[in-house]
N, C-alpha and C positions, 0 to 999 in steps of 0.2 A: 507797381505794381497793378496783377491784375485783381480786377475786383467782385468782374465772373468766380473770383478761383475762391475765396474767403468765404461768401455767399456760404451755407450748408443749401448742395439742391436737393434736396426731401420736400416734399407733398408737405408736411407740418408745417414749412416753413412757409409755403403761397399761402393759405390758409391763416396764418396766423397774418400775416402782411395785409389781407385779404379786409379779419377783423377790424382792425389799426388803422385804416381808410373808413372815412366814410363815404361814400360808393361805394367801398364794395361790403360794408354797414348796411348798405340799403338793397344789396343783390339779395341778401343774404335772409334778411327780414322780404321780401317778395318768394322768393322759397320755401323759407318755411311758412306767405300763407298758401301757397298753391298746395303745397304737401299737408296742409293741414283740411282745406276747400275739398279735396278731392279723396279725402279719407271721410269727408260727411255725408258724401255725393253718393262712396261703395256706402255703406252703413245703410242709407234714408232707402239704396232699394234691394240691400240685403233686408230688411224690415220689415219691405214688403212683398218680398217673397219667400220670407216665413211667414205674415200673413198667410200667404197661398200655400206651402206648406203645413201651420197649425191646422186651416180648415180643409183640407187632404187628409191631413195622419187623421183625424175629429172624426172626419167619414165614415176611416177606414174606421178606425173600434168601434164606433156606433157599431156596423157591420158585422165586427166581429164578434160586438157582446150578445148582437139578435142574435146569429149563430150559434154563438155557446149558448144563451142560454134557452134554442130552441133545442138540440142536444142535450142540455143537463133537462129539460121538462122530458123530451124521449127518454132519456136513463131511464128517468124516473120511474115509467108507465113501463118500460119493462122489467123496473129490480122488481115492479110488485105482483108482476106476473108467475102463476106460483112452474108453470112446463121451468122457468131461467131458474128461480130458485133451485126447485133440486137441477139441475141444468150443472151451478155455483155447487153443491153439493157433490154430486159427483166426481165436480173435476175437484177438488181439496182429497176425495177420500182418494180419483189418479196419485195427489202428488206425494198422499201415505204410503201409499201400497208403492207405486214407487221409492219412496226414500228406503221405505223398510226391506226392500231388494237387493238396492244397495247398502246397506249396513253389510245384506249377506252376503250379497258378492265380497264387499271387502273384506270381510272376515273370514270368510271362506279360500278367501285366496291370503289372509295373512297366516294361518294356519295350514297353509299346504307348500307356501316359503316356506315353518318352519317346521314343518315337516320333512323339504326335501336337506335343507340343510341339517336339521337331525340324523338323516339317512349319512350324504359327502361325509361324516363328516368319519374320522377313522376312529375307530372299533373303544379304542387306548385310552385317542379322547375324549370320547363319548362320556367312555368310565367313570376318569378324569373327571369331568365335570360332572356329571350325577353324583360324587363323592362328594363333591364338594359344594353341588347342591344339598345333600341329607345331610353333613356337617353342618353347613350355613342351618339348614334346619330344626336340629337337632341343640346348637347352639340356641337357637331361637325356645324352643319350646325350655329348657333351659330358664332360659333370662324369665321369662313367662311363667313360671314352674315356681323360681325368686322371687320373684315380685307378690305371687301371690301366698304367699307361704309369708312374709313379711310381711302383706298388710291381713296376712289376720293372725298373725302376730301382735300388730297392733291395734286388729279389731279388738282381743283381750284384751291387751293393757290397757283399750279406755273403756269395757265393758270395766275391769277390773274398781278402775282409778272411777266409776259414776257407783261404782258400789260403795267406795271407801268411803266417796264425799255424800253417799247419800245416809251412811250410816254418821257421821259428821254432825247431817244437819240434824236425826234423827234421836243424836245421843244432845243438843246444847238442846 
């Protein structure tokens, strides 16, 4: 039989053969040493680059800090100016008025929509709707009357009970 056909042709078998071979072990160690030293070189160069980058970033941050401090000082001076305070007050009043106008416009639009809807409905359907609203209002009124009568009855009962208890206390 042919020996080549019995061995698996994949690269894992070749790797295992190389690892088991003493010469292959030496080659593997050499490759690992080269890989590790190349990583250290790139890391040391990155460290030097990162130091320069950090110094640049620090310089940029310091200039930004100075600019922001100058801006804060100018804003404080501007905020203490009476004319600026008056402008801020007028702007807030303007915003309030704009909000009130918008709210009024929204209410007006809703009311006109309701009126248009009421006018667009067939009069007989409108009558049914109004009768249903009237019946609901009358039912609510009757419920409120019943609740009021029950509360008055409960108040009278409690007053009577209080009077009875006062009589018992005075009797004892």
